[in-house]
C-alpha positions in Angstrom: 30.3 -77.1 247.5 30.8 -78.0 243.9 34.3 -78.4 242.5 35.8 -79.3 239.1 38.0 -82.3 239.8 40.3 -84.2 237.4 40.9 -87.8 238.5 42.9 -89.1 235.6 43.5 -88.4 231.9 40.1 -87.9 230.3 38.3 -88.1 233.7 36.9 -84.8 234.9 34.0 -84.5 237.3 31.9 -81.8 238.9 31.4 -83.2 242.4 30.5 -82.2 245.9 33.3 -81.4 248.4 33.3 -79.9 251.9 33.6 -76.2 252.0 36.8 -75.0 253.7 36.5 -73.6 257.2 37.3 -70.0 258.0 40.9 -69.6 259.2 42.9 -66.8 260.8 44.6 -64.5 258.2 42.5 -65.9 255.4 39.4 -64.9 253.4 36.7 -67.1 252.1 35.7 -66.2 248.5 32.6 -67.1 246.5 34.1 -67.8 243.1 32.3 -66.3 240.2 34.2 -67.1 237.0 37.2 -69.2 236.2 39.4 -69.0 233.1 40.4 -72.4 231.6 44.1 -72.5 231.1 46.3 -74.7 229.0 47.6 -76.4 232.1 44.0 -77.4 233.0 43.6 -78.8 229.6 46.8 -80.8 229.9 45.8 -82.3 233.3 42.4 -83.3 231.7 43.8 -84.7 228.5 47.1 -86.3 229.6 46.9 -86.5 233.4 50.0 -84.4 233.6 51.7 -81.1 232.7 55.3 -81.9 231.8 56.8 -83.6 234.8 53.9 -82.8 237.0 51.9 -86.0 237.1 48.5 -86.5 238.8 48.9 -88.7 241.9 45.5 -87.8 243.5 42.3 -86.1 242.4 43.0 -82.4 241.7 40.6 -79.4 241.7 41.5 -77.5 238.6 41.8 -73.8 238.0 43.9 -70.7 239.0 42.4 -67.9 237.0 39.4 -66.5 238.9 37.1 -63.6 239.8 35.1 -63.8 243.0 33.3 -62.0 245.7 34.1 -62.0 249.4 32.0 -64.5 251.4 33.6 -64.2 254.8 36.4 -61.9 255.9 35.8 -62.1 259.6 39.1 -63.8 260.3 41.0 -61.6 257.9 43.3 -58.6 258.7 41.9 -56.8 255.6 39.2 -54.2 255.4 36.8 -56.2 253.2 33.1 -56.4 253.2 30.9 -59.3 252.2 30.1 -59.3 248.5 33.1 -57.2 247.6 34.6 -58.1 244.2 38.1 -59.5 244.2 40.5 -61.7 242.3 43.3 -63.8 243.9 47.0 -64.3 243.2 47.4 -68.1 242.9 51.0 -68.4 244.0 52.4 -69.3 247.4 56.1 -68.6 247.4 58.3 -69.8 250.3 59.7 -66.3 251.1 63.0 -67.8 252.2 64.9 -69.1 249.0 67.4 -67.0 247.1 64.9 -65.8 244.4 62.3 -64.8 247.0 64.9 -62.9 249.0 66.0 -61.1 245.8 62.4 -60.1 245.1 61.5 -62.6 242.5 59.0 -64.9 244.1 57.5 -66.0 240.7 60.6 -68.2 240.4 60.6 -69.4 244.0 62.4 -72.7 244.4 59.6 -74.2 246.4 56.6 -72.2 245.0 53.1 -73.6 245.1 50.3 -72.6 242.7 46.6 -73.2 242.7 45.6 -76.3 240.7 49.1 -77.8 240.4 50.4 -81.4 240.7 54.0 -80.2 241.1 54.1 -81.4 244.7 52.3 -84.1 246.7 49.9 -83.6 248.2 48.8 -81.5 245.3 47.8 -77.8 245.6 44.1 -77.9 245.0 42.8 -75.3 242.6 40.2 -72.6 242.4 37.3 -74.0 240.3 35.1 -74.4 243.3 32.1 -72.6 244.8 34.1 -71.6 247.8 37.9 -70.8 248.0 40.0 -70.0 251.0 43.0 -67.7 250.3 45.6 -65.9 252.4 45.1 -62.2 253.0 48.1 -61.4 250.8 46.6 -63.2 247.9 43.5 -61.0 247.7 43.4 -58.3 245.1 40.4 -56.0 245.4 38.7 -55.0 242.2 37.6 -51.5 241.3 33.9 -50.7 241.3 32.6 -51.2 237.8 35.0 -53.8 236.6 33.0 -56.8 235.4 33.7 -60.2 237.0 33.9 -61.6 233.5 36.8 -59.3 232.6 38.4 -59.7 236.0 38.8 -63.4 235.5 41.5 -62.5 232.9 43.7 -60.7 235.5 45.9 -63.8 236.0 46.7 -64.6 232.4 47.1 -60.8 231.7 49.6 -60.8 234.5 51.5 -63.5 232.7 51.5 -61.5 229.5 52.5 -58.3 231.3 55.4 -60.1 233.0 56.7 -61.2 229.6 56.5 -57.6 228.3 58.4 -56.4 231.5 61.1 -59.0 230.7 61.3 -57.6 227.2 61.8 -54.0 228.3 60.0 -50.8 227.2 57.9 -51.7 224.2 56.8 -48.1 223.5 57.8 -47.2 219.9 59.1 -50.8 219.3 58.0 -53.3 216.7 56.8 -56.4 218.6 56.2 -59.9 217.4 53.8 -62.1 219.3 54.3 -65.6 218.0 51.2 -67.7 218.9 47.9 -65.8 219.4 46.2 -68.0 221.9 44.7 -66.4 225.0 48.0 -65.2 226.6 49.4 -64.2 223.2 46.2 -62.2 222.5 46.6 -60.5 225.9 50.2 -59.7 225.1 49.0 -58.2 221.8 46.5 -56.0 223.6 48.9 -55.0 226.3 51.7 -54.2 223.9 49.4 -51.9 221.8 48.1 -50.3 225.0 51.8 -49.6 226.0 52.5 -47.8 222.8 54.2 -50.3 220.5 54.8 -48.9 217.1 53.5 -52.1 215.5 52.4 -55.5 216.8 52.6 -58.5 214.5 50.7 -61.6 215.6 51.4 -65.0 214.1 49.6 -68.3 214.3 48.4 -71.2 212.2 44.7 -71.0 213.4 42.5 -68.6 211.5 40.3 -68.0 214.6 43.3 -67.0 216.7 44.4 -64.6 214.0 40.9 -63.1 213.8 41.3 -62.2 217.5 44.7 -60.6 216.8 43.3 -58.5 214.0 40.4 -57.4 216.2 42.8 -56.3 218.8 44.8 -54.1 216.3 47.7 -56.4 215.3 49.0 -57.1 211.8 48.5 -60.8 211.5 50.3 -63.5 209.6 49.2 -67.1 209.1 52.6 -68.8 209.1 51.1 -72.0 207.7 50.4 -70.1 204.5 53.9 -68.7 204.1 57.0 -70.8 203.2 59.3 -71.0 206.2 62.1 -69.4 204.4 59.9 -66.3 203.8 58.7 -65.9 207.4 61.3 -63.4 208.5 60.7 -61.2 205.4 56.9 -61.2 205.8 57.0 -60.6 209.6 60.1 -58.5 210.4 62.2 -56.9 211.2 61.0 -56.6 214.8 62.7 -55.3 217.9 61.0 -57.6 220.5 59.7 -61.1 220.0 57.4 -62.8 222.6 57.4 -66.5 221.6 54.1 -67.9 222.9 53.5 -70.9 220.6 55.9 -73.2 222.5 57.0 -74.7 219.1 60.3 -75.1 217.5 59.0 -73.5 214.3 57.7 -70.5 216.2 61.0 -70.1 218.0 63.0 -70.2 214.8 60.7 -67.7 213.1 61.0 -65.4 216.1 64.8 -65.5 216.1 65.1 -64.9 212.4 62.5 -62.1 212.4 64.4 -60.1 215.1 66.7 -57.3 214.3 70.2 -58.2 215.4 71.1 -57.6 219.1 67.4 -57.4 220.1 65.3 -59.4 222.6 63.5 -62.7 222.5 61.2 -63.6 225.4 60.2 -67.3 225.4 56.9 -67.6 227.1 55.2 -70.7 225.6 55.9 -74.0 227.4 56.8 -77.0 225.2 56.4 -80.4 226.9 59.7 -82.1 226.6 61.4 -79.0 225.4 62.4 -77.8 221.9 65.7 -77.4 220.0 67.2 -73.9 220.2 69.2 -72.8 217.1 72.0 -71.4 219.2 74.0 -70.5 216.1 71.4 -67.9 215.3 71.3 -66.6 218.8 75.1 -66.2 218.8 75.5 -64.8 215.3 72.7 -62.2 215.8 73.7 -61.5 219.5 70.1 -62.1 220.5 69.3 -61.6 224.2 67.0 -64.4 225.5 65.0 -63.6 228.6 62.8 -66.4 230.0 59.4 -65.4 231.5 57.6 -67.5 234.1 54.2 -66.6 235.6 54.2 -63.1 237.3 54.4 -61.3 240.6 52.9 -57.9 241.2 51.8 -57.6 237.6 48.3 -58.9 238.6 47.7 -55.4 240.2 48.7 -53.8 237.0 46.5 -56.2 235.1 43.5 -55.2 237.2 44.2 -51.6 236.5 44.5 -52.1 232.8 41.3 -54.1 232.6 39.5 -51.4 234.6 40.8 -48.8 232.2 39.2 -50.6 229.3 41.8 -52.9 227.8 39.8 -54.5 224.9 39.3 -58.1 226.0 35.8 -58.9 224.8 37.2 -60.5 221.6 39.4 -62.7 223.8 36.6 -64.2 225.8 35.0 -66.6 223.3 32.8 -68.7 225.6 31.2 -68.6 229.0 30.1 -72.2 230.1 28.2 -73.2 233.1 30.3 -75.1 235.7 28.1 -78.2 235.2 29.5 -78.5 231.7 33.1 -78.4 232.7 34.1 -81.2 230.3 32.6 -79.2 227.4 34.5 -76.1 228.5 37.8 -78.1 228.5 37.0 -79.5 225.1 36.4 -76.0 223.7 39.6 -74.6 225.3 41.6 -77.4 223.8 40.5 -76.4 220.3 42.0 -73.1 219.1 40.0 -73.4 215.9 36.8 -72.9 218.0 37.8 -70.9 221.0 40.1 -68.3 222.6 39.6 -67.9 226.3 36.8 -70.1 227.8 35.3 -69.0 231.1 33.6 -71.3 233.6 30.6 -69.7 235.2 30.5 -70.8 238.8 27.5 -68.7 239.5 25.5 -71.1 237.3 23.4 -73.3 239.5 23.5 -76.5 237.4 23.3 -79.7 239.3 26.4 -81.7 240.0 27.2 -84.2 237.3 
């Protein structure tokens, strides 16, 4: 089978690997489309994501849609060719967060396409993927496999909104309108937010936010001391940019005693203006990955959540390096999908 494998910073290859064997309690999937995530880009560009450093070749990818290839060893009622997606997490089930019902913050959690542990957890950008029964999420008839590839990042956005609380009737700021930010915009509007403001410094990202129904602000064109007046006041801020400037703007745009949800990951961390948090009595709620929200994501996609503007490119798997380059450039792309149905030859 073909797989998209990163060997070191700047070295990604589409190569042949052995297909996984069928295994009890597991399903073999034929992967259709895979969304390129920022973590995939970091492994390709830098050979690491924060403290997670490549120590062996790693198959990238954790956002997929697929069809069932073989469910003969599964306990699920699935048929060959059935459309599905997969939850990429493997929580331990035994640590305190897992026992409390929060497996997304499992102390020993594994995730497709991650170098957090050694041996690494190989990813999902491969023709054939083996997953546990409990990772399989069947798709409704009629939901396109293109759209279904967004279930994982939409789950991330939905978890952030869950952490924020009920957004209906609220004024919501989404700081950073990349793919997950754009999905947070779409989801907040679908959930009845009174207004959604999307900020970014890239015109292309703001165009996506506008198309989804947000009021958009290019914060690069507004003096920093005027950000709060132009944007706010808002009741909820989802900080997706992972930048110090974005965090400061979010905090100062919030009405006092309201909620900030930091979602963007900043390599090395950023300074938090705690005096502002204290003086405004801001509640800060971190948000990491997701749990059951992937089921809700599938439902919302099936109900017509408008995501066509978010999918900017569909690239054949043989051009994986091109897909990563596009995904790394917010001036040219939003969500880039790899097409694993494409029959291009291995590079």
